[in-house]
C-alpha positions in Angstrom: -39.5 -40.4 45.8 -35.9 -41.5 45.5 -33.5 -39.5 47.6 -30.2 -38.5 45.9 -26.9 -39.2 47.8 -25.5 -36.1 49.5 -22.3 -34.8 48.0 -20.2 -32.5 50.2 -18.4 -31.1 47.1 -21.6 -30.4 45.3 -23.0 -28.7 48.4 -19.9 -26.5 48.6 -20.2 -25.5 45.0 -23.9 -24.6 45.5 -23.0 -22.5 48.5 -20.4 -20.7 46.5 -22.9 -20.0 43.8 -25.4 -18.7 46.4 -22.7 -16.4 47.9 -21.7 -15.1 44.5 -25.3 -14.3 43.6 -25.8 -12.5 46.9 -22.6 -10.5 46.4 -23.8 -9.5 42.9 -27.3 -8.5 44.1 -28.9 -11.1 41.7 -31.7 -11.9 44.1 -35.0 -10.3 44.9 -35.9 -10.2 48.6 -38.0 -13.3 48.2 -35.3 -15.1 46.3 -32.8 -14.0 48.9 -34.9 -15.6 51.6 -35.2 -18.9 49.7 -31.4 -18.8 49.0 -30.6 -18.3 52.7 -32.9 -21.1 53.7 -31.2 -23.4 51.1 -27.7 -22.3 52.3 -28.7 -23.0 55.9 -29.8 -26.5 54.9 -26.6 -27.1 52.9 -24.4 -25.9 55.8 -26.2 -28.2 58.2 -25.6 -31.2 55.9 -22.0 -30.3 55.4 -21.4 -30.0 59.1 -23.0 -33.4 59.6 -20.8 -34.9 56.9 -17.7 -33.4 58.5 -18.7 -34.7 61.9 -19.1 -38.2 60.6 -15.8 -38.0 58.8 -14.1 -36.8 62.0 -15.7 -39.6 64.0 -14.4 -42.2 61.5 -10.9 -40.7 61.8 -11.0 -40.8 65.6 -12.3 -44.4 65.5 -9.4 -45.4 63.1 -6.8 -43.8 65.4 -8.0 -46.0 68.4 
């Protein structure tokens, strides 16, 4: 299976959509659980992308 390239911007948009749906009570309990799992996954990937970018900036400054 081909893995798609991670996009920080797309992840942020998806997180915003999840948050909006939570705030509008658009999820059942089961859907909420799935959405929170997905949000956690996206946040982890975003944090990793930010760490990598920060490491590159630090390396460039040396």
